[in-house]
BALOBA-1460 file (C-alpha; in Angstrom, 3 decimals):
// residues 402
<rec num="1" residu="m" x="158.463" y="129.686" z="171.791"/>
<rec num="2" residu="t" x="157.500" y="129.003" z="175.579"/>
<rec num="3" residu="s" x="153.975" y="127.949" z="175.717"/>
<rec num="4" residu="p" x="152.128" y="129.605" z="178.723"/>
<rec num="5" residu="l" x="150.091" y="125.811" z="179.253"/>
<rec num="6" residu="l" x="151.046" y="123.505" z="181.989"/>
<rec num="7" residu="p" x="153.735" y="120.899" z="180.931"/>
<rec num="8" residu="t" x="151.431" y="118.004" z="182.147"/>
<rec num="9" residu="y" x="150.663" y="116.597" z="177.480"/>
<rec num="10" residu="a" x="153.130" y="115.257" z="175.742"/>
<rec num="11" residu="r" x="151.512" y="116.669" z="172.858"/>
<rec num="12" residu="a" x="152.011" y="115.616" z="169.280"/>
<rec num="13" residu="d" x="153.300" y="118.216" z="166.815"/>
<rec num="14" residu="i" x="149.736" y="118.834" z="164.863"/>
<rec num="15" residu="s" x="147.041" y="120.951" z="165.667"/>
<rec num="16" residu="f" x="143.933" y="120.893" z="163.260"/>
<rec num="17" residu="e" x="141.004" y="123.238" z="162.514"/>
<rec num="18" residu="r" x="137.706" y="121.744" z="161.620"/>
<rec num="19" residu="g" x="136.959" y="117.954" z="161.605"/>
<rec num="20" residu="e" x="133.781" y="116.096" z="159.464"/>
<rec num="21" residu="g" x="132.606" y="113.139" z="160.480"/>
<rec num="22" residu="p" x="135.373" y="110.937" z="160.918"/>
<rec num="23" residu="w" x="137.733" y="112.962" z="159.421"/>
<rec num="24" residu="l" x="140.516" y="116.202" z="161.122"/>
<rec num="25" residu="f" x="141.394" y="118.788" z="158.640"/>
<rec num="26" residu="g" x="145.047" y="119.620" z="160.097"/>
<rec num="27" residu="r" x="146.572" y="122.932" z="160.015"/>
<rec num="28" residu="d" x="149.398" y="121.421" z="158.068"/>
<rec num="29" residu="g" x="146.771" y="121.118" z="155.313"/>
<rec num="30" residu="e" x="146.203" y="117.410" z="155.652"/>
<rec num="31" residu="r" x="143.099" y="115.287" z="156.101"/>
<rec num="32" residu="y" x="143.469" y="112.563" z="158.724"/>
<rec num="33" residu="l" x="141.073" y="109.284" z="160.009"/>
<rec num="34" residu="d" x="140.304" y="110.022" z="163.022"/>
<rec num="35" residu="f" x="140.049" y="106.958" z="164.884"/>
<rec num="36" residu="g" x="140.604" y="107.881" z="168.212"/>
<rec num="37" residu="a" x="137.509" y="110.160" z="168.524"/>
<rec num="38" residu="g" x="138.966" y="112.243" z="170.847"/>
<rec num="39" residu="i" x="139.544" y="108.982" z="173.370"/>
<rec num="40" residu="a" x="136.330" y="107.914" z="172.752"/>
<rec num="41" residu="v" x="134.579" y="110.476" z="172.775"/>
<rec num="42" residu="n" x="132.757" y="111.850" z="169.711"/>
<rec num="43" residu="a" x="130.175" y="109.631" z="169.372"/>
<rec num="44" residu="l" x="129.003" y="110.724" z="166.116"/>
<rec num="45" residu="g" x="131.716" y="112.281" z="164.710"/>
<rec num="46" residu="h" x="133.028" y="115.613" z="163.907"/>
<rec num="47" residu="a" x="130.421" y="118.486" z="162.985"/>
<rec num="48" residu="h" x="127.307" y="115.723" z="163.545"/>
<rec num="49" residu="p" x="124.493" y="118.407" z="161.851"/>
<rec num="50" residu="h" x="122.317" y="117.159" z="164.226"/>
<rec num="51" residu="l" x="124.582" y="118.355" z="167.255"/>
<rec num="52" residu="v" x="125.599" y="121.245" z="165.354"/>
<rec num="53" residu="k" x="121.843" y="122.404" z="165.029"/>
<rec num="54" residu="a" x="120.930" y="121.986" z="168.910"/>
<rec num="55" residu="l" x="123.582" y="123.533" z="170.340"/>
<rec num="56" residu="t" x="123.317" y="126.509" z="168.522"/>
<rec num="57" residu="d" x="120.193" y="126.429" z="168.540"/>
<rec num="58" residu="q" x="120.224" y="126.250" z="172.420"/>
<rec num="59" residu="a" x="123.470" y="128.595" z="172.619"/>
<rec num="60" residu="a" x="120.775" y="130.641" z="171.008"/>
<rec num="61" residu="k" x="118.045" y="131.423" z="173.260"/>
<rec num="62" residu="l" x="119.517" y="130.045" z="177.144"/>
<rec num="63" residu="w" x="123.366" y="129.333" z="178.256"/>
<rec num="64" residu="h" x="123.786" y="128.469" z="181.915"/>
<rec num="65" residu="t" x="120.780" y="129.170" z="184.844"/>
<rec num="66" residu="s" x="122.337" y="126.828" z="187.639"/>
<rec num="67" residu="n" x="120.620" y="124.677" z="189.507"/>
<rec num="68" residu="l" x="119.146" y="126.766" z="191.825"/>
<rec num="69" residu="f" x="115.654" y="126.902" z="189.392"/>
<rec num="70" residu="q" x="113.955" y="123.807" z="186.879"/>
<rec num="71" residu="i" x="115.907" y="122.860" z="183.914"/>
<rec num="72" residu="p" x="113.361" y="121.116" z="181.907"/>
<rec num="73" residu="e" x="115.860" y="119.375" z="179.223"/>
<rec num="74" residu="g" x="117.925" y="117.837" z="181.851"/>
<rec num="75" residu="e" x="114.467" y="116.429" z="183.200"/>
<rec num="76" residu="r" x="114.198" y="115.179" z="179.909"/>
<rec num="77" residu="l" x="117.749" y="113.984" z="179.814"/>
<rec num="78" residu="a" x="117.424" y="112.061" z="183.056"/>
<rec num="79" residu="r" x="113.787" y="110.712" z="181.954"/>
<rec num="80" residu="r" x="115.742" y="109.303" z="178.432"/>
<rec num="81" residu="l" x="118.130" y="106.989" z="180.239"/>
<rec num="82" residu="v" x="116.123" y="105.734" z="183.428"/>
<rec num="83" residu="d" x="113.889" y="104.424" z="180.993"/>
<rec num="84" residu="n" x="116.747" y="102.841" z="178.739"/>
<rec num="85" residu="t" x="118.903" y="101.578" z="181.624"/>
<rec num="86" residu="f" x="118.549" y="99.831" z="184.909"/>
<rec num="87" residu="a" x="118.909" y="103.533" z="187.013"/>
<rec num="88" residu="d" x="115.867" y="105.275" z="188.548"/>
<rec num="89" residu="v" x="117.743" y="108.538" z="189.241"/>
<rec num="90" residu="v" x="120.604" y="110.660" z="187.137"/>
<rec num="91" residu="f" x="123.210" y="113.337" z="188.513"/>
<rec num="92" residu="f" x="124.344" y="115.519" z="185.858"/>
<rec num="93" residu="s" x="127.982" y="116.933" z="186.137"/>
<rec num="94" residu="n" x="130.904" y="117.980" z="183.605"/>
<rec num="95" residu="s" x="132.970" y="115.240" z="182.933"/>
<rec num="96" residu="g" x="133.907" y="111.566" z="184.020"/>
<rec num="97" residu="a" x="136.460" y="112.227" z="186.964"/>
<rec num="98" residu="e" x="133.030" y="114.143" z="188.589"/>
<rec num="99" residu="a" x="130.717" y="111.091" z="187.444"/>
<rec num="100" residu="n" x="132.991" y="108.952" z="189.626"/>
<rec num="101" residu="e" x="133.563" y="111.574" z="192.322"/>
<rec num="102" residu="a" x="129.245" y="110.911" z="192.763"/>
<rec num="103" residu="a" x="129.370" y="107.393" z="192.786"/>
<rec num="104" residu="i" x="131.969" y="106.962" z="195.708"/>
<rec num="105" residu="k" x="129.575" y="109.426" z="197.262"/>
<rec num="106" residu="m" x="126.751" y="107.788" z="196.646"/>
<rec num="107" residu="a" x="128.402" y="104.411" z="197.596"/>
<rec num="108" residu="r" x="129.628" y="105.175" z="201.529"/>
<rec num="109" residu="k" x="126.670" y="107.874" z="201.728"/>
<rec num="110" residu="y" x="124.308" y="104.562" z="201.230"/>
<rec num="111" residu="h" x="125.771" y="103.019" z="204.066"/>
<rec num="112" residu="s" x="125.722" y="105.704" z="206.459"/>
<rec num="113" residu="a" x="121.917" y="106.389" z="205.801"/>
<rec num="114" residu="k" x="121.468" y="103.047" z="206.611"/>
<rec num="115" residu="g" x="123.341" y="103.417" z="210.000"/>
<rec num="116" residu="h" x="127.019" y="102.153" z="209.073"/>
<rec num="117" residu="p" x="129.143" y="105.338" z="208.224"/>
<rec num="118" residu="e" x="132.253" y="102.603" z="209.009"/>
<rec num="119" residu="r" x="131.600" y="100.800" z="205.749"/>
<rec num="120" residu="f" x="133.325" y="103.071" z="203.176"/>
<rec num="121" residu="r" x="136.075" y="101.288" z="201.406"/>
<rec num="122" residu="i" x="135.765" y="100.419" z="197.935"/>
<rec num="123" residu="i" x="137.584" y="97.765" z="196.333"/>
<rec num="124" residu="t" x="138.512" y="98.710" z="192.802"/>
<rec num="125" residu="f" x="141.151" y="96.394" z="190.329"/>
<rec num="126" residu="e" x="144.464" y="96.818" z="188.906"/>
<rec num="127" residu="g" x="145.050" y="97.983" z="185.977"/>
<rec num="128" residu="a" x="142.130" y="100.598" z="186.551"/>
<rec num="129" residu="f" x="141.478" y="104.270" z="185.382"/>
<rec num="130" residu="h" x="138.314" y="106.475" z="187.245"/>
<rec num="131" residu="g" x="139.887" y="110.277" z="187.092"/>
<rec num="132" residu="r" x="142.658" y="112.482" z="187.710"/>
<rec num="133" residu="t" x="140.696" y="114.328" z="191.219"/>
<rec num="134" residu="l" x="142.643" y="112.840" z="194.413"/>
<rec num="135" residu="a" x="139.712" y="110.270" z="195.003"/>
<rec num="136" residu="t" x="139.819" y="108.859" z="191.872"/>
<rec num="137" residu="i" x="143.470" y="108.327" z="191.247"/>
<rec num="138" residu="a" x="143.073" y="106.525" z="194.852"/>
<rec num="139" residu="a" x="140.775" y="104.464" z="193.378"/>
<rec num="140" residu="g" x="142.584" y="103.779" z="189.920"/>
<rec num="141" residu="g" x="145.405" y="102.970" z="192.603"/>
<rec num="142" residu="q" x="147.945" y="103.703" z="189.460"/>
<rec num="143" residu="a" x="151.605" y="104.845" z="191.005"/>
<rec num="144" residu="k" x="152.565" y="107.292" z="188.233"/>
<rec num="145" residu="y" x="149.414" y="109.537" z="189.299"/>
<rec num="146" residu="l" x="149.749" y="109.090" z="192.468"/>
<rec num="147" residu="e" x="153.271" y="110.059" z="192.688"/>
<rec num="148" residu="g" x="153.689" y="113.589" z="194.372"/>
<rec num="149" residu="f" x="150.509" y="114.513" z="195.814"/>
<rec num="150" residu="g" x="150.472" y="113.213" z="199.135"/>
<rec num="151" residu="p" x="148.785" y="110.823" z="201.150"/>
<rec num="152" residu="k" x="146.498" y="108.644" z="198.758"/>
<rec num="153" residu="v" x="143.098" y="109.117" z="199.948"/>
<rec num="154" residu="e" x="141.943" y="106.374" z="201.965"/>
<rec num="155" residu="g" x="139.017" y="103.842" z="201.170"/>
<rec num="156" residu="f" x="140.146" y="101.729" z="198.189"/>
<rec num="157" residu="d" x="141.583" y="98.648" z="197.997"/>
<rec num="158" residu="q" x="142.851" y="97.243" z="194.679"/>
<rec num="159" residu="v" x="143.240" y="93.568" z="193.940"/>
<rec num="160" residu="p" x="144.416" y="91.988" z="190.675"/>
<rec num="161" residu="f" x="142.420" y="92.402" z="187.828"/>
<rec num="162" residu="g" x="140.296" y="89.380" z="188.056"/>
<rec num="163" residu="d" x="141.900" y="87.298" z="190.738"/>
<rec num="164" residu="l" x="138.236" y="86.264" z="192.287"/>
<rec num="165" residu="d" x="140.806" y="84.794" z="195.570"/>
<rec num="166" residu="a" x="141.834" y="88.397" z="196.153"/>
<rec num="167" residu="l" x="138.492" y="90.023" z="195.541"/>
<rec num="168" residu="k" x="136.943" y="87.750" z="198.134"/>
<rec num="169" residu="a" x="139.589" y="88.344" z="200.397"/>
<rec num="170" residu="a" x="139.682" y="91.843" z="200.569"/>
<rec num="171" residu="i" x="136.309" y="92.197" z="201.470"/>
<rec num="172" residu="g" x="135.732" y="93.214" z="205.079"/>
<rec num="173" residu="p" x="133.422" y="94.483" z="207.756"/>
<rec num="174" residu="e" x="134.044" y="98.510" z="205.766"/>
<rec num="175" residu="t" x="134.376" y="97.725" z="202.701"/>
<rec num="176" residu="a" x="130.705" y="100.289" z="200.735"/>
<rec num="177" residu="a" x="131.453" y="98.513" z="197.305"/>
<rec num="178" residu="l" x="132.802" y="96.918" z="194.277"/>
<rec num="179" residu="m" x="133.536" y="99.594" z="191.471"/>
<rec num="180" residu="i" x="135.206" y="98.098" z="188.065"/>
<rec num="181" residu="e" x="135.223" y="98.947" z="184.584"/>
<rec num="182" residu="p" x="134.116" y="96.164" z="182.428"/>
<rec num="183" residu="i" x="136.344" y="96.763" z="179.943"/>
<rec num="184" residu="q" x="139.093" y="98.552" z="180.873"/>
<rec num="185" residu="g" x="140.148" y="100.953" z="178.450"/>
<rec num="186" residu="e" x="143.718" y="102.865" z="179.860"/>
<rec num="187" residu="g" x="144.119" y="99.663" z="180.991"/>
<rec num="188" residu="g" x="144.558" y="98.236" z="177.836"/>
<rec num="189" residu="i" x="141.524" y="97.074" z="176.715"/>
<rec num="190" residu="r" x="140.905" y="93.990" z="178.994"/>
<rec num="191" residu="l" x="137.664" y="92.393" z="178.900"/>
<rec num="192" residu="v" x="136.368" y="91.661" z="182.139"/>
<rec num="193" residu="s" x="134.700" y="87.965" z="181.121"/>
<rec num="194" residu="n" x="130.540" y="88.240" z="181.703"/>
<rec num="195" residu="s" x="131.391" y="85.466" z="183.882"/>
<rec num="196" residu="f" x="133.206" y="87.557" z="186.494"/>
<rec num="197" residu="i" x="131.212" y="90.043" z="186.427"/>
<rec num="198" residu="r" x="128.244" y="87.912" z="187.448"/>
<rec num="199" residu="t" x="130.431" y="86.906" z="190.334"/>
<rec num="200" residu="l" x="130.862" y="90.449" z="191.387"/>
<rec num="201" residu="r" x="126.771" y="90.753" z="191.329"/>
<rec num="202" residu="e" x="126.748" y="87.717" z="193.631"/>
<rec num="203" residu="l" x="129.021" y="88.941" z="196.018"/>
<rec num="204" residu="a" x="127.522" y="92.323" z="196.132"/>
<rec num="205" residu="d" x="124.370" y="90.960" z="197.264"/>
<rec num="206" residu="e" x="125.530" y="88.814" z="199.587"/>
<rec num="207" residu="h" x="127.339" y="90.964" z="201.567"/>
<rec num="208" residu="d" x="125.425" y="93.523" z="200.538"/>
<rec num="209" residu="l" x="128.045" y="95.766" z="198.937"/>
<rec num="210" residu="l" x="127.456" y="98.388" z="195.815"/>
<rec num="211" residu="l" x="128.625" y="97.401" z="192.744"/>
<rec num="212" residu="i" x="129.399" y="100.424" z="190.308"/>
<rec num="213" residu="f" x="130.474" y="100.262" z="186.456"/>
<rec num="214" residu="d" x="132.295" y="103.008" z="185.179"/>
<rec num="215" residu="e" x="131.094" y="102.868" z="181.838"/>
<rec num="216" residu="i" x="132.477" y="106.289" z="180.772"/>
<rec num="217" residu="q" x="134.535" y="104.740" z="177.877"/>
<rec num="218" residu="t" x="132.557" y="101.628" z="177.133"/>
<rec num="219" residu="g" x="129.023" y="103.561" z="177.429"/>
<rec num="220" residu="v" x="126.376" y="105.491" z="174.820"/>
<rec num="221" residu="g" x="126.723" y="102.790" z="172.002"/>
<rec num="222" residu="r" x="130.878" y="101.832" z="172.031"/>
<rec num="223" residu="t" x="130.233" y="98.416" z="171.999"/>
<rec num="224" residu="g" x="127.193" y="97.575" z="170.160"/>
<rec num="225" residu="k" x="124.720" y="97.989" z="173.201"/>
<rec num="226" residu="l" x="124.051" y="101.229" z="174.555"/>
<rec num="227" residu="f" x="126.024" y="100.422" z="177.724"/>
<rec num="228" residu="a" x="128.782" y="97.243" z="177.935"/>
<rec num="229" residu="y" x="126.416" y="96.152" z="181.412"/>
<rec num="230" residu="e" x="123.805" y="94.890" z="178.715"/>
<rec num="231" residu="w" x="126.772" y="91.990" z="177.340"/>
<rec num="232" residu="t" x="126.778" y="90.802" z="180.929"/>
<rec num="233" residu="g" x="123.468" y="89.660" z="182.023"/>
<rec num="234" residu="v" x="123.488" y="91.719" z="185.804"/>
<rec num="235" residu="t" x="122.871" y="95.169" z="186.197"/>
<rec num="236" residu="p" x="125.026" y="97.331" z="188.527"/>
<rec num="237" residu="d" x="123.940" y="99.696" z="191.309"/>
<rec num="238" residu="i" x="125.384" y="102.598" z="190.042"/>
<rec num="239" residu="m" x="127.159" y="103.639" z="187.196"/>
<rec num="240" residu="s" x="129.146" y="106.401" z="186.100"/>
<rec num="241" residu="v" x="129.077" y="108.001" z="182.190"/>
<rec num="242" residu="a" x="130.805" y="110.443" z="180.013"/>
<rec num="243" residu="k" x="132.415" y="110.733" z="176.751"/>
<rec num="244" residu="g" x="130.317" y="109.629" z="174.442"/>
<rec num="245" residu="i" x="127.195" y="110.977" z="176.492"/>
<rec num="246" residu="g" x="128.251" y="114.782" z="175.137"/>
<rec num="247" residu="g" x="129.430" y="113.547" z="171.992"/>
<rec num="248" residu="g" x="131.828" y="116.036" z="172.449"/>
<rec num="249" residu="f" x="130.474" y="118.787" z="174.629"/>
<rec num="250" residu="p" x="131.488" y="118.054" z="178.030"/>
<rec num="251" residu="l" x="129.096" y="116.150" z="180.219"/>
<rec num="252" residu="g" x="128.921" y="113.189" z="182.261"/>
<rec num="253" residu="a" x="126.380" y="111.284" z="184.306"/>
<rec num="254" residu="c" x="126.120" y="109.030" z="187.553"/>
<rec num="255" residu="l" x="123.159" y="107.114" z="187.590"/>
<rec num="256" residu="a" x="121.847" y="104.748" z="190.623"/>
<rec num="257" residu="t" x="118.753" y="102.627" z="191.534"/>
<rec num="258" residu="a" x="116.479" y="104.093" z="193.949"/>
<rec num="259" residu="e" x="117.760" y="101.820" z="196.092"/>
<rec num="260" residu="a" x="121.423" y="102.897" z="195.910"/>
<rec num="261" residu="a" x="120.731" y="106.451" z="195.893"/>
<rec num="262" residu="q" x="118.701" y="106.418" z="198.986"/>
<rec num="263" residu="g" x="121.711" y="108.886" z="200.995"/>
<rec num="264" residu="m" x="122.348" y="111.612" z="198.787"/>
<rec num="265" residu="t" x="119.574" y="114.003" z="199.654"/>
<rec num="266" residu="l" x="118.632" y="117.626" z="199.815"/>
<rec num="267" residu="g" x="122.387" y="119.180" z="199.979"/>
<rec num="268" residu="t" x="124.552" y="116.380" z="200.073"/>
<rec num="269" residu="h" x="125.955" y="117.162" z="196.770"/>
<rec num="270" residu="g" x="125.649" y="119.352" z="194.093"/>
<rec num="271" residu="t" x="127.681" y="121.439" z="191.190"/>
<rec num="272" residu="t" x="127.851" y="124.691" z="189.426"/>
<rec num="273" residu="f" x="127.570" y="123.792" z="185.810"/>
<rec num="274" residu="g" x="126.692" y="120.159" z="185.997"/>
<rec num="275" residu="g" x="123.019" y="119.263" z="183.804"/>
<rec num="276" residu="n" x="123.685" y="123.215" z="182.020"/>
<rec num="277" residu="p" x="120.759" y="123.832" z="179.002"/>
<rec num="278" residu="l" x="123.320" y="123.875" z="176.199"/>
<rec num="279" residu="a" x="124.718" y="120.449" z="177.973"/>
<rec num="280" residu="m" x="121.008" y="119.148" z="178.022"/>
<rec num="281" residu="a" x="120.549" y="120.114" z="174.535"/>
<rec num="282" residu="v" x="123.188" y="118.463" z="173.238"/>
<rec num="283" residu="g" x="122.816" y="115.336" z="175.639"/>
<rec num="284" residu="n" x="119.067" y="114.588" z="174.080"/>
<rec num="285" residu="a" x="120.856" y="115.095" z="170.716"/>
<rec num="286" residu="v" x="123.341" y="112.461" z="171.488"/>
<rec num="287" residu="l" x="120.489" y="109.948" z="171.909"/>
<rec num="288" residu="d" x="117.889" y="111.043" z="169.289"/>
<rec num="289" residu="v" x="120.686" y="109.662" z="167.127"/>
<rec num="290" residu="i" x="121.710" y="106.558" z="169.717"/>
<rec num="291" residu="l" x="118.552" y="105.452" z="170.031"/>
<rec num="292" residu="e" x="117.271" y="105.710" z="166.215"/>
<rec num="293" residu="p" x="115.587" y="102.059" z="165.001"/>
<rec num="294" residu="g" x="119.178" y="100.283" z="163.894"/>
<rec num="295" residu="f" x="121.584" y="102.579" z="165.130"/>
<rec num="296" residu="l" x="123.292" y="100.129" z="167.777"/>
<rec num="297" residu="d" x="123.035" y="97.440" z="165.560"/>
<rec num="298" residu="r" x="124.922" y="98.696" z="163.214"/>
<rec num="299" residu="v" x="127.290" y="99.680" z="165.508"/>
<rec num="300" residu="e" x="127.801" y="96.046" z="166.120"/>
<rec num="301" residu="r" x="128.254" y="95.208" z="162.486"/>
<rec num="302" residu="m" x="130.942" y="97.430" z="162.339"/>
<rec num="303" residu="g" x="132.392" y="96.438" z="165.294"/>
<rec num="304" residu="l" x="132.551" y="92.802" z="163.810"/>
<rec num="305" residu="l" x="133.492" y="93.958" z="160.598"/>
<rec num="306" residu="l" x="136.358" y="95.680" z="162.389"/>
<rec num="307" residu="k" x="137.772" y="93.071" z="164.643"/>
<rec num="308" residu="q" x="137.844" y="90.502" z="161.667"/>
<rec num="309" residu="r" x="140.190" y="93.070" z="159.904"/>
<rec num="310" residu="l" x="141.928" y="93.764" z="162.235"/>
<rec num="311" residu="a" x="142.739" y="89.736" z="162.828"/>
<rec num="312" residu="e" x="143.846" y="89.980" z="159.045"/>
<rec num="313" residu="l" x="146.284" y="92.875" z="159.384"/>
<rec num="314" residu="m" x="148.115" y="90.729" z="162.353"/>
<rec num="315" residu="d" x="148.074" y="88.277" z="160.044"/>
<rec num="316" residu="r" x="149.904" y="90.303" z="157.496"/>
<rec num="317" residu="h" x="152.114" y="91.395" z="159.687"/>
<rec num="318" residu="p" x="153.092" y="88.835" z="162.581"/>
<rec num="319" residu="g" x="156.749" y="90.723" z="163.359"/>
<rec num="320" residu="v" x="154.167" y="94.079" z="164.467"/>
<rec num="321" residu="i" x="151.461" y="93.402" z="165.584"/>
<rec num="322" residu="a" x="151.153" y="90.276" z="168.816"/>
<rec num="323" residu="e" x="147.125" y="90.780" z="169.514"/>
<rec num="324" residu="v" x="143.527" y="91.985" z="169.010"/>
<rec num="325" residu="r" x="141.360" y="93.252" z="171.444"/>
<rec num="326" residu="g" x="138.257" y="94.396" z="171.985"/>
<rec num="327" residu="l" x="134.557" y="94.709" z="171.548"/>
<rec num="328" residu="g" x="132.440" y="96.553" z="169.210"/>
<rec num="329" residu="l" x="134.068" y="99.717" z="168.182"/>
<rec num="330" residu="m" x="136.683" y="99.794" z="170.941"/>
<rec num="331" residu="m" x="139.461" y="97.729" z="169.642"/>
<rec num="332" residu="g" x="142.777" y="97.517" z="170.816"/>
<rec num="333" residu="l" x="146.301" y="96.214" z="169.846"/>
<rec num="334" residu="r" x="148.779" y="95.010" z="171.644"/>
<rec num="335" residu="t" x="152.344" y="95.156" z="169.137"/>
<rec num="336" residu="h" x="155.389" y="94.181" z="169.697"/>
<rec num="337" residu="v" x="157.648" y="97.643" z="169.199"/>
<rec num="338" residu="p" x="156.619" y="100.434" z="171.437"/>
<rec num="339" residu="n" x="152.735" y="101.464" z="170.909"/>
<rec num="340" residu="t" x="154.038" y="105.091" z="170.927"/>
<rec num="341" residu="e" x="156.213" y="103.982" z="168.052"/>
<rec num="342" residu="f" x="153.153" y="102.231" z="166.290"/>
<rec num="343" residu="i" x="150.866" y="105.231" z="166.893"/>
<rec num="344" residu="a" x="153.576" y="107.615" z="165.444"/>
<rec num="345" residu="a" x="153.706" y="105.383" z="162.638"/>
<rec num="346" residu="a" x="149.981" y="105.364" z="162.398"/>
<rec num="347" residu="r" x="149.783" y="109.069" z="162.410"/>
<rec num="348" residu="r" x="152.689" y="109.303" z="159.361"/>
<rec num="349" residu="h" x="149.997" y="107.427" z="157.123"/>
<rec num="350" residu="k" x="147.111" y="110.179" z="158.646"/>
<rec num="351" residu="i" x="144.794" y="107.784" z="160.512"/>
<rec num="352" residu="i" x="145.041" y="108.994" z="164.444"/>
<rec num="353" residu="l" x="145.324" y="106.016" z="167.369"/>
<rec num="354" residu="i" x="145.125" y="106.374" z="170.990"/>
<rec num="355" residu="g" x="147.861" y="105.199" z="173.296"/>
<rec num="356" residu="a" x="146.754" y="102.592" z="176.304"/>
<rec num="357" residu="g" x="148.670" y="100.264" z="178.828"/>
<rec num="358" residu="d" x="149.725" y="96.914" z="178.344"/>
<rec num="359" residu="n" x="151.567" y="98.355" z="175.099"/>
<rec num="360" residu="v" x="148.055" y="98.544" z="173.230"/>
<rec num="361" residu="t" x="147.206" y="101.085" z="170.567"/>
<rec num="362" residu="r" x="143.565" y="102.063" z="171.148"/>
<rec num="363" residu="l" x="141.068" y="102.752" z="167.888"/>
<rec num="364" residu="l" x="138.151" y="104.060" z="169.016"/>
<rec num="365" residu="p" x="136.351" y="105.421" z="166.311"/>
<rec num="366" residu="p" x="133.256" y="107.510" z="165.595"/>
<rec num="367" residu="l" x="130.040" y="105.718" z="165.501"/>
<rec num="368" residu="i" x="129.046" y="106.589" z="162.650"/>
<rec num="369" residu="i" x="132.153" y="104.991" z="160.716"/>
<rec num="370" residu="s" x="131.136" y="102.879" z="157.576"/>
<rec num="371" residu="e" x="132.632" y="100.061" z="155.596"/>
<rec num="372" residu="g" x="134.102" y="102.515" z="153.508"/>
<rec num="373" residu="d" x="135.772" y="104.421" z="156.279"/>
<rec num="374" residu="i" x="136.877" y="100.590" z="157.847"/>
<rec num="375" residu="a" x="138.734" y="99.957" z="154.210"/>
<rec num="376" residu="e" x="140.165" y="103.089" z="154.196"/>
<rec num="377" residu="a" x="141.758" y="102.752" z="157.698"/>
<rec num="378" residu="m" x="143.420" y="99.060" z="156.864"/>
<rec num="379" residu="n" x="144.883" y="100.446" z="153.939"/>
<rec num="380" residu="r" x="146.650" y="103.324" z="156.174"/>
<rec num="381" residu="l" x="146.998" y="101.138" z="159.105"/>
<rec num="382" residu="d" x="149.335" y="98.531" z="156.622"/>
<rec num="383" residu="a" x="151.014" y="101.393" z="155.180"/>
<rec num="384" residu="a" x="152.263" y="101.756" z="158.957"/>
<rec num="385" residu="c" x="152.547" y="98.089" z="159.565"/>
<rec num="386" residu="a" x="154.925" y="98.464" z="156.482"/>
<rec num="387" residu="a" x="156.986" y="100.779" z="157.387"/>
<rec num="388" residu="v" x="157.637" y="99.843" z="160.945"/>
<rec num="389" residu="e" x="159.099" y="96.417" z="159.199"/>
<rec num="390" residu="v" x="161.523" y="98.361" z="157.365"/>
<rec num="391" residu="e" x="162.451" y="100.004" z="160.379"/>
<rec num="392" residu="l" x="162.654" y="96.781" z="162.302"/>
<rec num="393" residu="k" x="164.565" y="94.995" z="159.616"/>
<rec num="394" residu="s" x="166.892" y="98.321" z="159.207"/>
<rec num="395" residu="v" x="167.539" y="97.744" z="163.234"/>
<rec num="396" residu="a" x="168.748" y="94.268" z="162.613"/>
<rec num="397" residu="q" x="170.691" y="94.815" z="159.228"/>
<rec num="398" residu="q" x="172.769" y="97.524" z="161.555"/>
<rec num="399" residu="g" x="172.780" y="95.409" z="165.032"/>
<rec num="400" residu="a" x="174.092" y="92.354" z="162.540"/>
<rec num="401" residu="a" x="176.686" y="94.772" z="160.855"/>
<rec num="402" residu="e" x="178.287" y="95.974" z="164.846"/>
């Protein structure tokens, strides 16, 4: 049977009918431990009662009005984000790509408003992923996403990941901003060192550049802090947020200082659906839970436990796992076998994982996982590794026989 869906996804041959906490229940009758969380989206797991109540209560009252009118719950969510971050202002969107588009426009408009419209170029880093719009694929710079879509959008200069000399050489009279993910997610759970982040801040200040952090995957508690920049000792001027902020409901946000946002005046940017009452109700419900005293401390503890258990897993299966990397509940395993094979083996043992670059498999569990969930995950990953080892041995024996 031919699907009417555009064939842009290599979907696994499985579908789910419901979820509960860190568990997904397939239409095949099987129960799966979800260590992908919809690519770091379902921060509070599936069907969290507080989120369900917030969404259904709001759905019974009002869905959409547009930004032609006041949206009190949006004011409240923005105030809470401002009160808990470096930012002074917030723009709500529906996705991470839109949040990054707002960040890019804001950085360019900042310099234009100061009389320097020629300063529009943004320096980004090899391996980055900032979205799938024409501007954000140009920002990411990955050839596989750019191919076939005409000339690359002008204004983005990529430098090698972590290469300070290349970065300094790339800064010129047209440079407006530096844009980076504190941890590259799709790039393979590649952590940017705190010292490099601090150098970015120094360079931005020295050259009157804006520093943009893409915290779409790292944000909203994923690393054990509300946002990953809190680990670095510096703050950005602009930050994009999505994924976990909606707990599964489409929601993005662009946060900024008043200084960085000075060019974004009446009519300079907009959205039809961004900041709608449904999204704002869910976003506030997510923060109700994330900001509870002790919640982020617990995420940090679970992240340390998960990293320790993954290191032990690598010790038991050195022929399968080459490296453990990550922070908090944003972990990666670089494997000796193709990560697609490892992910498939894990799925056969009923645990959901996510692929990434650099032959890395991402583990992005809901932030509400328990020690018991981590123990169960290790049991399933142990079995998956053992199955991969059997396959490797079989291939080796077959090769020797030939």
